[in-house]
Structures are given as C-alpha cells and as structure tokens.
PAKE-141363 format. One record per residue (C-alpha): x, y, z; residue in one letter. Coordinates in steps of 0.2 Angstrom, whole numbers, plus 2048, in hexadecimal, padded with zeros to 3 digits. Each point is the difference from the previous one (the first is absolute). Layout:
XYZA ...
This chain:
667D520DDM 7F6810800N 80A8107F9P 80880B80CP 7F380E806D 8078117FDP 7F780780EE 80C7F580CV 80F809807P 8107FC7F8R 80E7F7809L 80C80F7FFA 8008127FCG 80B80E7FCD 80E80280EP 7FF812800G 7ED7FE804Q 8047F480DR 80C80C809L 7F480E7FFA 7F37F4808F 80C7FC80EA 803812803D 7EE803802R 7FF7F380DI 80F807809R 7F9811800A 7EE7FA806T 8087F680FL 80B80F804A 7F180B801E 7F57F380AA 80C80080FV 809811804P 8127FC804G 8017F07F6S 80B7FB7F1V 7FC7F57F2A 80E7FA7F5E 8047F47F1L 8077EF805R 8057F17F6G 8047FF7EES 7F88117FCL 80C80880DA 80F7F77FBS 7FE8037EDG 7FF7EE7FCS 7ED7FF7FCA 7FA7F87F0D 7EF8047F8V 7F87F280AY 806807812S 7F380480CD 80081080CV 8097FE810D 7FF80E80DL 805803812G 7F580B80BW 808806810V 7F580980CV 802808811P 7FE7F180DD 7F1809809D 7F88017EER 8027ED7FBF 7EF7FB805G 7F880F7F7A 80A7FC7F1A 7F97EF800L 7EF806802G 80180C7F1C 80B7F87F4V 7F27F77F5S 7F6810800T 80F80A7FAA 8057F37F3L 7EF8007F9A 8028137FBT 80E7FB7F5V 7F47F37F7G 7F37F3804P 8077F280AL 7FD7EE7F9A 8077F780FS 808806811F 80A7F280AR 80C7FF80FS 80E7F4800D 7FC7F480EP 812800806D 7FE811809N 7EE802803Q 802801813R 81080C800S 7FD810808P 80E8077F4H 7FF7F97EFL 7F37FB7F3R 8037F97EER 7F18047F5L 7FD7F97EFF 7F480B7F6V 7F97FE7EER 7F880F7F8F 7F37FE7F3A 8038057EEG 813801801V 80C7F37F8P 8007F080AL 812801804S 7FD810809W 7FC7F8811R 80580B80EL 80B7F780ED 7FF80D80FL 80A7FE810E 7F980C80DV 80D80280EW 801809811A 80E80C7FEA 80A7FA80FS 8037EF7F9V 7FE8047EEA 8077F27F5Y 8077F680FD 8027EE7FAA 7FD7F9812A 7EE809800V 7FC7F97EFA 8067EE804D 7F67FE811D 7F67F07FEP 7F6805810S 7F880E7F6M 7F77F47F3R 7ED8017FDG 7F57F57F7D 7F680B7F5E 8047FA7EEW 7F87FA7F0C 80B7F27F8P 7F58017F1Y 8058127FBE 8127FC804S 7FF7F17F4A 7FA80D7F3L 80F80B804M 80B7F07FDN 7F87FE7F0A 8038127FBL 8127FF806A 8027F07F5A 7FB80A7F1I 80D80D803K 80E7F4804Q 7FC7F77EFL 8018117F7L 81180380AR 8077EF7FAG 7FF7F7811G 7F57F17FCP 8077F6810E 7FB80E80BI 7EF8017F7A 7FD7ED803R 805802812D 7F480E803G 7F27F77F7L 8037F180BT 7FE80B810R 7F08077F8G 7F87EF7FEF 8057FB812E 7F880F807R 7EF7FA7F9V 8037EE803G 8027FA7EFA 80F7F97F6E 8058077EEP 7FE7F57F1R 8117FB7FAL 7FB7FD7EFD 7FB8137FEL 80B80E7FAS 80480F80CS 7F380B7F8Q 7F27F2802D 8057FE812R 7FD812803V 7F08007F8I 7FA7F0809E 805807811L 7F68107FCA 7F17F67FCH 8027F6810L 80080F80AV 7F28097F7A 7F57F0803A 8047FF812A 7FF813804R 7F480A7F5P 805810807H 8117FD7F7L 7F97FC7EFR 8048117F9S 8127FF805F 8017EE7FAA 7F98067EFT 80D80D7FFD 80E7F4803I 7F97F37F3I 7FF80F7F4T 812804804A 8067EF7FEA 7F87FF7EEI 8058107FBR 812800806E 8067EF7FFL 7F97FB7EFA 
C-alpha cells in the first residue's frame, strides 16, 4: 500500500472547530433567507456527538420562501467553503415542504458532512410529511452512496461496532452490484469498495482516494 498522503483531509477534526463550522453554516443560511431559522440537530444538538459525528442541521423557512431557499442553498453554502458534493435525498425530492440535502465540503475533515433538512415552517419536523412515499424522486447516485457506506464503516470500526460496519459495507457493495470478499478484513473491504467505485465512476476518484487513505491511516 502507498503511504497516506498528508494533503488528504483527515477523518476527524477538532470538535470545537466543527461546532464553529456548523455555526458559520447556520448564520449563512439564516442570512440567505430572511425570516428563516437554522438550528443544530442530531448528536451535536443533544450533546452526544463524538469526534466522528457529522453536522446535522434543520433550516426552517417561511412557506412562501421554500422554493427560493432551495434555489439559493447551494450558492449560500459555497460561501462557507468549496463544495465537493451536493445531493438531495430521493425520498422527498418531489415534496413542496421538505428537502434533505447531503453536502460534502472540500478541504475539511471527512466526517464533517452536512446533513441538512430544509422545511417549510407550517409543517416543520412533521413525521407524516417526512415519510410520505408519494414524494419520492429518482435522482440519486448509488456509487457515491456506496462510498458513504465505506466512510461510515470506518467510523463504526473506530467506535467499536464491527457488526454495524460489516452490515454497512454489505449495503455499499449491493449499491454497486457487487459482493464483498468474505476472506478480506473490514479494512480491506473498505478499500476494495472504494476501488470499485473509483473504477466505475471517475468523477468520484478523489473521494474514493480520501476514503482509502482514511482506512489506511485510521485502521492500521
């Protein structure tokens, strides 16, 4: 194996800097749409985050500004830092009230993915809206999702959850129509999955390389 590249972002960063990063995002979103509120969600909000936790935010916007919020959100986030990836969860791509967005920023720790829920204020955090199957779309890249499974597996292995990591890797291989080799360690399965994605989708090679480096660096 090649030695880890020091230029590749690390898996985790300083929790204080992560919180400051989240605060910059919150302020940017609130400024982008007057009358909106962006707030911490998930483990950062509950105080249960560890060094590998990502950034979960909810952004509640006035109903009549929901479309405008979706139209400007990627541009607004790009002022926080360059975007490496911007994706919309297919489960609510057709919803007039909710979008779940997954955003990777370039040059920050790999674990600092932004999971952003954009809500129209009148139905904010309504489970019935979130779980409506009729709102599902079809714009999705299973290959990038497989890389996220590989990244999540690294974090679970470091947290002491090998079974969860194996299940996630199995789902990752399924996404790309492959099966993991059972004779490989979990570390090597992460690396194999990343290589498969890089070969099939050249535009994801940089992300795959980051994951391979993280697996080598963190799971040695």
